[in-house]
N, CA, C, O and the ligand as a Tripos MOL2 file, in Angstrom:
@<TRIPOS>MOLECULE
protein
  245   243    62     0     0
PROTEIN
NO_CHARGES

@<TRIPOS>ATOM
      1 N          19.8150   41.8610  -33.7060 N.3       1 MET1
      2 CA         19.4700   42.3650  -32.2280 C.3       1 MET1
      3 C          19.0950   43.8430  -32.4260 C.2       1 MET1
      4 O          19.6910   44.6410  -33.1480 O.2       1 MET1
      5 N          17.9190   44.0970  -31.6030 N.am      2 GLN2
      6 CA         17.3870   45.4750  -31.5180 C.3       2 GLN2
      7 C          18.4200   46.2830  -30.8640 C.2       2 GLN2
      8 O          19.2130   45.8470  -30.0300 O.2       2 GLN2
      9 N          18.3560   47.5970  -31.3350 N.am      3 GLU3
     10 CA         19.2050   48.6520  -30.6350 C.3       3 GLU3
     11 C          18.6870   48.8570  -29.2910 C.2       3 GLU3
     12 O          17.5130   49.1790  -29.1130 O.2       3 GLU3
     13 N          19.6130   48.6630  -28.2200 N.am      4 ALA4
     14 CA         18.9100   48.7960  -26.8080 C.3       4 ALA4
     15 C          19.9830   49.9320  -25.9820 C.2       4 ALA4
     16 O          21.2110   49.9490  -26.0590 O.2       4 ALA4
     17 N          19.2530   50.6880  -25.3250 N.am      5 TRP5
     18 CA         19.9480   51.6890  -24.4670 C.3       5 TRP5
     19 C          20.2390   51.0650  -23.0880 C.2       5 TRP5
     20 O          19.3990   50.4160  -22.4650 O.2       5 TRP5
     21 N          21.3570   51.2840  -22.7070 N.am      6 LEU6
     22 CA         21.6590   50.6760  -21.1950 C.3       6 LEU6
     23 C          21.8440   51.7620  -20.2000 C.2       6 LEU6
     24 O          22.5700   52.7120  -20.4900 O.2       6 LEU6
     25 N          21.2180   51.6950  -18.9950 N.am      7 GLN7
     26 CA         21.5600   52.6130  -17.9370 C.3       7 GLN7
     27 C          23.0280   52.1880  -17.2650 C.2       7 GLN7
     28 O          23.3270   51.0430  -16.9270 O.2       7 GLN7
     29 N          23.8080   53.2760  -17.1560 N.am      8 LEU8
     30 CA         25.1060   53.0360  -16.5010 C.3       8 LEU8
     31 C          25.1490   54.0390  -15.3000 C.2       8 LEU8
     32 O          24.7460   55.2010  -15.3470 O.2       8 LEU8
     33 N          25.6620   53.4550  -14.2920 N.am      9 GLN9
     34 CA         26.0550   54.3460  -13.0930 C.3       9 GLN9
     35 C          27.5650   54.1160  -12.5930 C.2       9 GLN9
     36 O          28.0280   52.9860  -12.4360 O.2       9 GLN9
     37 N          28.1710   55.1040  -12.3950 N.am     10 CYS10
     38 CA         29.5320   55.1540  -11.7530 C.3      10 CYS10
     39 C          29.5470   54.7520  -10.4930 C.2      10 CYS10
     40 O          28.8640   55.3720   -9.6770 O.2      10 CYS10
     41 N          30.3580   53.5940  -10.0720 N.am     11 PRO11
     42 CA         30.4020   53.2220   -8.6140 C.3      11 PRO11
     43 C          31.1830   54.0820   -7.8520 C.2      11 PRO11
     44 O          31.1090   53.9700   -6.6280 O.2      11 PRO11
     45 N          31.9740   54.9820   -8.3730 N.am     12 GLY12
     46 CA         32.6830   55.9820   -7.7190 C.3      12 GLY12
     47 C          31.8540   57.2660   -7.2430 C.2      12 GLY12
     48 O          31.7270   57.5040   -6.0420 O.2      12 GLY12
     49 N          31.3420   58.0160   -8.1500 N.am     13 CYS13
     50 CA         30.6570   59.1590   -7.9740 C.3      13 CYS13
     51 C          29.1380   59.2000   -8.1870 C.2      13 CYS13
     52 O          28.4680   60.2030   -7.9400 O.2      13 CYS13
     53 N          28.6550   58.0950   -8.6430 N.am     14 SER14
     54 CA         27.0600   57.8570   -8.8690 C.3      14 SER14
     55 C          26.5120   58.6060   -9.9700 C.2      14 SER14
     56 O          25.2850   58.6900  -10.0270 O.2      14 SER14
     57 N          27.2420   59.1870  -10.8890 N.am     15 VAL15
     58 CA         26.8220   59.8150  -11.8950 C.3      15 VAL15
     59 C          26.1500   58.6990  -12.8660 C.2      15 VAL15
     60 O          26.6880   57.6130  -13.0760 O.2      15 VAL15
     61 N          24.9910   59.0680  -13.3940 N.am     16 SER16
     62 CA         24.3200   57.9410  -14.2660 C.3      16 SER16
     63 C          24.1280   58.5220  -15.6840 C.2      16 SER16
     64 O          23.8610   59.7120  -15.8460 O.2      16 SER16
     65 N          24.2600   57.7120  -16.6400 N.am     17 TRP17
     66 CA         23.9900   58.1010  -18.0930 C.3      17 TRP17
     67 C          23.5010   56.9790  -18.9120 C.2      17 TRP17
     68 O          23.3830   55.8990  -18.3330 O.2      17 TRP17
     69 N          23.2020   57.0490  -20.1400 N.am     18 GLU18
     70 CA         22.7550   56.1290  -21.0890 C.3      18 GLU18
     71 C          23.8340   55.9830  -22.0910 C.2      18 GLU18
     72 O          24.5250   56.9240  -22.4800 O.2      18 GLU18
     73 N          23.9570   54.6160  -22.5370 N.am     19 GLU19
     74 CA         24.7710   54.3160  -23.7930 C.3      19 GLU19
     75 C          24.0010   53.4020  -24.5530 C.2      19 GLU19
     76 O          23.1450   52.6770  -24.0470 O.2      19 GLU19
     77 N          24.3190   53.4220  -25.8950 N.am     20 ARG20
     78 CA         23.7240   52.3680  -26.7690 C.3      20 ARG20
     79 C          24.6830   51.0610  -26.5550 C.2      20 ARG20
     80 O          25.9140   51.0690  -26.5170 O.2      20 ARG20
     81 N          23.8640   50.0030  -26.4310 N.am     21 VAL21
     82 CA         24.6620   48.6850  -26.2810 C.3      21 VAL21
     83 C          25.5970   48.5340  -27.3350 C.2      21 VAL21
     84 O          26.6770   48.0110  -27.0590 O.2      21 VAL21
     85 N          25.3540   48.9270  -28.5700 N.am     22 SER22
     86 CA         26.3980   48.6560  -29.5650 C.3      22 SER22
     87 C          27.5880   49.5640  -29.4880 C.2      22 SER22
     88 O          28.5640   49.3590  -30.2100 O.2      22 SER22
     89 N          27.5410   50.5810  -28.6210 N.am     23 ASP23
     90 CA         28.6910   51.4470  -28.4950 C.3      23 ASP23
     91 C          29.4330   51.0730  -27.3560 C.2      23 ASP23
     92 O          30.3440   51.8410  -27.0460 O.2      23 ASP23
     93 N          29.2100   49.8210  -26.4910 N.am     24 LEU24
     94 CA         29.9760   49.4640  -25.5370 C.3      24 LEU24
     95 C          30.8400   48.2430  -25.7310 C.2      24 LEU24
     96 O          30.5040   47.3280  -26.4830 O.2      24 LEU24
     97 N          31.8940   48.2490  -25.0790 N.am     25 PRO25
     98 CA         32.8080   47.0030  -25.2350 C.3      25 PRO25
     99 C          32.3350   45.7170  -24.3390 C.2      25 PRO25
    100 O          31.2640   45.7570  -23.7330 O.2      25 PRO25
    101 N          33.0970   44.7010  -24.2960 N.am     26 ALA26
    102 CA         32.6480   43.5650  -23.5430 C.3      26 ALA26
    103 C          32.7100   43.8540  -22.0300 C.2      26 ALA26
    104 O          33.5370   44.6740  -21.6310 O.2      26 ALA26
    105 N          31.9110   43.2500  -21.1870 N.am     27 PRO27
    106 CA         31.7420   43.6380  -19.7200 C.3      27 PRO27
    107 C          33.0320   43.5720  -18.9310 C.2      27 PRO27
    108 O          33.1200   44.2950  -17.9390 O.2      27 PRO27
    109 N          33.9960   42.8210  -19.2460 N.am     28 GLU28
    110 CA         35.2380   42.7490  -18.4680 C.3      28 GLU28
    111 C          36.0870   43.7870  -18.8960 C.2      28 GLU28
    112 O          37.0650   43.9770  -18.1730 O.2      28 GLU28
    113 N          35.9590   44.5450  -19.9350 N.am     29 THR29
    114 CA         36.7000   45.6270  -20.4330 C.3      29 THR29
    115 C          36.9100   46.6740  -19.3590 C.2      29 THR29
    116 O          35.9300   46.9120  -18.6540 O.2      29 THR29
    117 N          37.9940   47.3170  -19.1290 N.am     30 GLN30
    118 CA         38.3720   48.3240  -18.0730 C.3      30 GLN30
    119 C          37.6800   49.6760  -18.7370 C.2      30 GLN30
    120 O          37.7970   49.9980  -19.9190 O.2      30 GLN30
    121 N          37.0190   50.3190  -17.8410 N.am     31 PHE31
    122 CA         36.2470   51.3760  -18.2790 C.3      31 PHE31
    123 C          36.3460   52.5510  -17.2620 C.2      31 PHE31
    124 O          36.2510   52.3570  -16.0500 O.2      31 PHE31
    125 N          36.5500   53.8430  -17.8430 N.am     32 ALA32
    126 CA         36.8400   54.9000  -16.9610 C.3      32 ALA32
    127 C          35.7490   55.9270  -16.9010 C.2      32 ALA32
    128 O          35.2310   56.3090  -17.9510 O.2      32 ALA32
    129 N          35.4000   56.3550  -15.8430 N.am     33 CYS33
    130 CA         34.2450   57.3760  -15.5760 C.3      33 CYS33
    131 C          34.7860   58.7940  -16.1120 C.2      33 CYS33
    132 O          35.8790   59.1840  -15.7010 O.2      33 CYS33
    133 N          34.1150   59.5000  -16.9360 N.am     34 ASP34
    134 CA         34.4500   60.6460  -17.4270 C.3      34 ASP34
    135 C          34.4140   61.8540  -16.3990 C.2      34 ASP34
    136 O          34.9880   62.9300  -16.5660 O.2      34 ASP34
    137 N          33.7200   61.5300  -15.4190 N.am     35 ASP35
    138 CA         33.3830   62.6710  -14.3330 C.3      35 ASP35
    139 C          34.6240   62.5370  -13.3170 C.2      35 ASP35
    140 O          35.3630   63.4970  -13.1000 O.2      35 ASP35
    141 N          34.7850   61.4030  -12.7700 N.am     36 CYS36
    142 CA         35.6820   61.1940  -11.5790 C.3      36 CYS36
    143 C          36.9340   60.4370  -11.8080 C.2      36 CYS36
    144 O          37.8640   60.4580  -11.0020 O.2      36 CYS36
    145 N          36.9480   59.7600  -12.9300 N.am     37 GLY37
    146 CA         38.1470   58.9220  -13.4160 C.3      37 GLY37
    147 C          38.2360   57.7240  -12.7420 C.2      37 GLY37
    148 O          39.2920   57.1110  -12.8950 O.2      37 GLY37
    149 N          37.1910   57.1190  -11.8640 N.am     38 THR38
    150 CA         37.1080   55.8080  -11.4390 C.3      38 THR38
    151 C          37.3580   54.7450  -12.5640 C.2      38 THR38
    152 O          36.6770   54.7470  -13.5900 O.2      38 THR38
    153 N          38.3450   53.8470  -12.3380 N.am     39 GLU39
    154 CA         38.4410   52.7510  -13.4290 C.3      39 GLU39
    155 C          38.0640   51.3410  -12.8750 C.2      39 GLU39
    156 O          38.6950   50.7940  -11.9700 O.2      39 GLU39
    157 N          37.0650   50.8450  -13.4500 N.am     40 ARG40
    158 CA         36.4620   49.5100  -13.1080 C.3      40 ARG40
    159 C          36.1730   48.8130  -14.3480 C.2      40 ARG40
    160 O          36.2660   49.3900  -15.4310 O.2      40 ARG40
    161 N          35.8040   47.5210  -14.2310 N.am     41 SER41
    162 CA         35.4730   46.6720  -15.3830 C.3      41 SER41
    163 C          34.0360   47.3910  -15.6790 C.2      41 SER41
    164 O          33.3750   47.9600  -14.8100 O.2      41 SER41
    165 N          33.6910   47.2790  -16.9520 N.am     42 LEU42
    166 CA         32.4700   47.8800  -17.3960 C.3      42 LEU42
    167 C          31.1810   47.1800  -16.6190 C.2      42 LEU42
    168 O          30.1840   47.8280  -16.2990 O.2      42 LEU42
    169 N          31.3180   45.9950  -16.4050 N.am     43 SER43
    170 CA         30.1540   45.2000  -15.6060 C.3      43 SER43
    171 C          29.8250   45.8880  -14.3970 C.2      43 SER43
    172 O          28.6680   45.8480  -13.9790 O.2      43 SER43
    173 N          30.8040   46.5760  -13.7330 N.am     44 GLU44
    174 CA         30.3420   47.4910  -12.4840 C.3      44 GLU44
    175 C          29.8450   48.7850  -12.6730 C.2      44 GLU44
    176 O          29.5120   49.5450  -11.7640 O.2      44 GLU44
    177 N          29.7970   49.0410  -13.9820 N.am     45 PHE45
    178 CA         29.0540   50.5090  -14.3830 C.3      45 PHE45
    179 C          27.5450   50.2170  -14.6420 C.2      45 PHE45
    180 O          26.7550   51.1560  -14.7520 O.2      45 PHE45
    181 N          27.1480   48.9410  -14.7380 N.am     46 MET46
    182 CA         25.8530   48.5700  -15.2030 C.3      46 MET46
    183 C          24.9540   48.8770  -14.0880 C.2      46 MET46
    184 O          25.2130   48.3760  -12.9940 O.2      46 MET46
    185 N          23.7930   49.7380  -14.2400 N.am     47 ARG47
    186 CA         23.0670   50.0450  -13.1520 C.3      47 ARG47
    187 C          22.3230   49.0600  -12.6400 C.2      47 ARG47
    188 O          22.3300   48.9240  -11.4170 O.2      47 ARG47
    189 N          21.5860   48.2330  -13.4040 N.am     48 THR48
    190 CA         20.8520   47.2200  -12.8010 C.3      48 THR48
    191 C          21.4340   45.7520  -13.3830 C.2      48 THR48
    192 O          22.2770   45.7230  -14.2800 O.2      48 THR48
    193 N          20.9600   44.7080  -12.8520 N.am     49 ALA49
    194 CA         21.2480   43.3190  -13.3590 C.3      49 ALA49
    195 C          20.7720   43.0360  -14.8380 C.2      49 ALA49
    196 O          21.3700   42.3030  -15.6250 O.2      49 ALA49
    197 N          19.6490   43.7010  -15.0860 N.am     50 ARG50
    198 CA         19.0260   43.6780  -16.3890 C.3      50 ARG50
    199 C          20.0500   44.3050  -17.4160 C.2      50 ARG50
    200 O          20.3000   43.7050  -18.4610 O.2      50 ARG50
    201 N          20.6260   45.4850  -17.1220 N.am     51 ASP51
    202 CA         21.3180   46.1370  -18.1340 C.3      51 ASP51
    203 C          22.6060   45.2150  -18.3540 C.2      51 ASP51
    204 O          23.0980   45.1250  -19.4790 O.2      51 ASP51
    205 N          23.1530   44.5170  -17.2390 N.am     52 LEU52
    206 CA         24.3360   43.7160  -17.5250 C.3      52 LEU52
    207 C          23.9820   42.5550  -18.1650 C.2      52 LEU52
    208 O          24.8070   42.1210  -18.9680 O.2      52 LEU52
    209 N          22.9730   41.9510  -18.0130 N.am     53 GLU53
    210 CA         22.1970   40.8370  -18.8590 C.3      53 GLU53
    211 C          22.3510   41.1100  -20.4640 C.2      53 GLU53
    212 O          22.8650   40.3660  -21.2990 O.2      53 GLU53
    213 N          21.7730   42.3570  -20.6430 N.am     54 VAL54
    214 CA         21.5790   42.8170  -21.8980 C.3      54 VAL54
    215 C          22.9220   42.9330  -22.5670 C.2      54 VAL54
    216 O          23.0530   42.4740  -23.7020 O.2      54 VAL54
    217 N          23.9670   43.5320  -21.9260 N.am     55 LEU55
    218 CA         25.2230   43.7110  -22.3520 C.3      55 LEU55
    219 C          26.0180   42.5320  -22.5660 C.2      55 LEU55
    220 O          26.8150   42.5340  -23.5050 O.2      55 LEU55
    221 N          25.9040   41.4830  -21.7910 N.am     56 GLN56
    222 CA         26.3700   40.1270  -21.9100 C.3      56 GLN56
    223 C          25.8160   39.4930  -23.1470 C.2      56 GLN56
    224 O          26.5620   38.9430  -23.9580 O.2      56 GLN56
    225 N          24.5400   39.5580  -23.3020 N.am     57 GLU57
    226 CA         23.9220   38.8180  -24.5110 C.3      57 GLU57
    227 C          24.5010   39.5770  -25.7210 C.2      57 GLU57
    228 O          24.8670   38.9540  -26.7180 O.2      57 GLU57
    229 N          24.5720   40.7090  -25.6540 N.am     58 PHE58
    230 CA         24.9420   41.4740  -26.9380 C.3      58 PHE58
    231 C          26.3230   41.1070  -27.3440 C.2      58 PHE58
    232 O          26.5710   40.7120  -28.4830 O.2      58 PHE58
    233 N          27.3040   41.2480  -26.3310 N.am     59 THR59
    234 CA         28.8210   41.0940  -26.6780 C.3      59 THR59
    235 C          28.9530   39.5740  -26.7470 C.2      59 THR59
    236 O          30.0500   39.2530  -27.2030 O.2      59 THR59
    237 N          28.2880   38.7000  -26.4800 N.am     60 GLU60
    238 CA         28.5630   37.1900  -26.7210 C.3      60 GLU60
    239 C          27.9490   36.7760  -27.9820 C.2      60 GLU60
    240 O          28.2690   35.7250  -28.5370 O.2      60 GLU60
    241 N          27.0640   37.5900  -28.4480 N.am     61 ALA61
    242 CA         26.4600   36.9580  -29.6880 C.3      61 ALA61
    243 C          27.3130   37.1750  -31.0060 C.2      61 ALA61
    244 O          26.9240   36.7080  -32.0770 O.2      61 ALA61
    245 ZN         32.3750   58.6890  -11.5180 Zn       62 ZN62
@<TRIPOS>BOND
     1     1     2 1
     2     2     3 1
     3     3     4 2
     4     3     5 am
     5     5     6 1
     6     6     7 1
     7     7     8 2
     8     7     9 am
     9     9    10 1
    10    10    11 1
    11    11    12 2
    12    11    13 am
    13    13    14 1
    14    14    15 1
    15    15    16 2
    16    15    17 am
    17    17    18 1
    18    18    19 1
    19    19    20 2
    20    19    21 am
    21    21    22 1
    22    22    23 1
    23    23    24 2
    24    23    25 am
    25    25    26 1
    26    26    27 1
    27    27    28 2
    28    27    29 am
    29    29    30 1
    30    30    31 1
    31    31    32 2
    32    31    33 am
    33    33    34 1
    34    34    35 1
    35    35    36 2
    36    35    37 am
    37    37    38 1
    38    38    39 1
    39    39    40 2
    40    39    41 am
    41    41    42 1
    42    42    43 1
    43    43    44 2
    44    43    45 am
    45    45    46 1
    46    46    47 1
    47    47    48 2
    48    47    49 am
    49    49    50 1
    50    50    51 1
    51    51    52 2
    52    51    53 am
    53    53    54 1
    54    54    55 1
    55    55    56 2
    56    55    57 am
    57    57    58 1
    58    58    59 1
    59    59    60 2
    60    59    61 am
    61    61    62 1
    62    62    63 1
    63    63    64 2
    64    63    65 am
    65    65    66 1
    66    66    67 1
    67    67    68 2
    68    67    69 am
    69    69    70 1
    70    70    71 1
    71    71    72 2
    72    71    73 am
    73    73    74 1
    74    74    75 1
    75    75    76 2
    76    75    77 am
    77    77    78 1
    78    78    79 1
    79    79    80 2
    80    79    81 am
    81    81    82 1
    82    82    83 1
    83    83    84 2
    84    83    85 am
    85    85    86 1
    86    86    87 1
    87    87    88 2
    88    87    89 am
    89    89    90 1
    90    90    91 1
    91    91    92 2
    92    91    93 am
    93    93    94 1
    94    94    95 1
    95    95    96 2
    96    95    97 am
    97    97    98 1
    98    98    99 1
    99    99   100 2
   100    99   101 am
   101   101   102 1
   102   102   103 1
   103   103   104 2
   104   103   105 am
   105   105   106 1
   106   106   107 1
   107   107   108 2
   108   107   109 am
   109   109   110 1
   110   110   111 1
   111   111   112 2
   112   111   113 am
   113   113   114 1
   114   114   115 1
   115   115   116 2
   116   115   117 am
   117   117   118 1
   118   118   119 1
   119   119   120 2
   120   119   121 am
   121   121   122 1
   122   122   123 1
   123   123   124 2
   124   123   125 am
   125   125   126 1
   126   126   127 1
   127   127   128 2
   128   127   129 am
   129   129   130 1
   130   130   131 1
   131   131   132 2
   132   131   133 am
   133   133   134 1
   134   134   135 1
   135   135   136 2
   136   135   137 am
   137   137   138 1
   138   138   139 1
   139   139   140 2
   140   139   141 am
   141   141   142 1
   142   142   143 1
   143   143   144 2
   144   143   145 am
   145   145   146 1
   146   146   147 1
   147   147   148 2
   148   147   149 am
   149   149   150 1
   150   150   151 1
   151   151   152 2
   152   151   153 am
   153   153   154 1
   154   154   155 1
   155   155   156 2
   156   155   157 am
   157   157   158 1
   158   158   159 1
   159   159   160 2
   160   159   161 am
   161   161   162 1
   162   162   163 1
   163   163   164 2
   164   163   165 am
   165   165   166 1
   166   166   167 1
   167   167   168 2
   168   167   169 am
   169   169   170 1
   170   170   171 1
   171   171   172 2
   172   171   173 am
   173   173   174 1
   174   174   175 1
   175   175   176 2
   176   175   177 am
   177   177   178 1
   178   178   179 1
   179   179   180 2
   180   179   181 am
   181   181   182 1
   182   182   183 1
   183   183   184 2
   184   183   185 am
   185   185   186 1
   186   186   187 1
   187   187   188 2
   188   187   189 am
   189   189   190 1
   190   190   191 1
   191   191   192 2
   192   191   193 am
   193   193   194 1
   194   194   195 1
   195   195   196 2
   196   195   197 am
   197   197   198 1
   198   198   199 1
   199   199   200 2
   200   199   201 am
   201   201   202 1
   202   202   203 1
   203   203   204 2
   204   203   205 am
   205   205   206 1
   206   206   207 1
   207   207   208 2
   208   207   209 am
   209   209   210 1
   210   210   211 1
   211   211   212 2
   212   211   213 am
   213   213   214 1
   214   214   215 1
   215   215   216 2
   216   215   217 am
   217   217   218 1
   218   218   219 1
   219   219   220 2
   220   219   221 am
   221   221   222 1
   222   222   223 1
   223   223   224 2
   224   223   225 am
   225   225   226 1
   226   226   227 1
   227   227   228 2
   228   227   229 am
   229   229   230 1
   230   230   231 1
   231   231   232 2
   232   231   233 am
   233   233   234 1
   234   234   235 1
   235   235   236 2
   236   235   237 am
   237   237   238 1
   238   238   239 1
   239   239   240 2
   240   239   241 am
   241   241   242 1
   242   242   243 1
   243   243   244 2
@<TRIPOS>SUBSTRUCTURE
     1 MET1         2 RESIDUE 1 A MET
     2 GLN2         6 RESIDUE 1 A GLN
     3 GLU3        10 RESIDUE 1 A GLU
     4 ALA4        14 RESIDUE 1 A ALA
     5 TRP5        18 RESIDUE 1 A TRP
     6 LEU6        22 RESIDUE 1 A LEU
     7 GLN7        26 RESIDUE 1 A GLN
     8 LEU8        30 RESIDUE 1 A LEU
     9 GLN9        34 RESIDUE 1 A GLN
    10 CYS10       38 RESIDUE 1 A CYS
    11 PRO11       42 RESIDUE 1 A PRO
    12 GLY12       46 RESIDUE 1 A GLY
    13 CYS13       50 RESIDUE 1 A CYS
    14 SER14       54 RESIDUE 1 A SER
    15 VAL15       58 RESIDUE 1 A VAL
    16 SER16       62 RESIDUE 1 A SER
    17 TRP17       66 RESIDUE 1 A TRP
    18 GLU18       70 RESIDUE 1 A GLU
    19 GLU19       74 RESIDUE 1 A GLU
    20 ARG20       78 RESIDUE 1 A ARG
    21 VAL21       82 RESIDUE 1 A VAL
    22 SER22       86 RESIDUE 1 A SER
    23 ASP23       90 RESIDUE 1 A ASP
    24 LEU24       94 RESIDUE 1 A LEU
    25 PRO25       98 RESIDUE 1 A PRO
    26 ALA26      102 RESIDUE 1 A ALA
    27 PRO27      106 RESIDUE 1 A PRO
    28 GLU28      110 RESIDUE 1 A GLU
    29 THR29      114 RESIDUE 1 A THR
    30 GLN30      118 RESIDUE 1 A GLN
    31 PHE31      122 RESIDUE 1 A PHE
    32 ALA32      126 RESIDUE 1 A ALA
    33 CYS33      130 RESIDUE 1 A CYS
    34 ASP34      134 RESIDUE 1 A ASP
    35 ASP35      138 RESIDUE 1 A ASP
    36 CYS36      142 RESIDUE 1 A CYS
    37 GLY37      146 RESIDUE 1 A GLY
    38 THR38      150 RESIDUE 1 A THR
    39 GLU39      154 RESIDUE 1 A GLU
    40 ARG40      158 RESIDUE 1 A ARG
    41 SER41      162 RESIDUE 1 A SER
    42 LEU42      166 RESIDUE 1 A LEU
    43 SER43      170 RESIDUE 1 A SER
    44 GLU44      174 RESIDUE 1 A GLU
    45 PHE45      178 RESIDUE 1 A PHE
    46 MET46      182 RESIDUE 1 A MET
    47 ARG47      186 RESIDUE 1 A ARG
    48 THR48      190 RESIDUE 1 A THR
    49 ALA49      194 RESIDUE 1 A ALA
    50 ARG50      198 RESIDUE 1 A ARG
    51 ASP51      202 RESIDUE 1 A ASP
    52 LEU52      206 RESIDUE 1 A LEU
    53 GLU53      210 RESIDUE 1 A GLU
    54 VAL54      214 RESIDUE 1 A VAL
    55 LEU55      218 RESIDUE 1 A LEU
    56 GLN56      222 RESIDUE 1 A GLN
    57 GLU57      226 RESIDUE 1 A GLU
    58 PHE58      230 RESIDUE 1 A PHE
    59 THR59      234 RESIDUE 1 A THR
    60 GLU60      238 RESIDUE 1 A GLU
    61 ALA61      242 RESIDUE 1 A ALA
    62 ZN62       245 GROUP 0 **** ****
């Protein structure tokens, strides 16, 4: 699969950033925001439905 960059956005403080899909764990993994410490499943940090889709496809493959 091609290297893709995903847009992430914190549901707590709204900071946004990008990560390579290959650097991310599965969508249900607990993930903490570096900025505010909000802990949610990684799927809730995906900025758009498309970003979540790409993450799911990548981690299921
Ligand atoms: Zn945050």
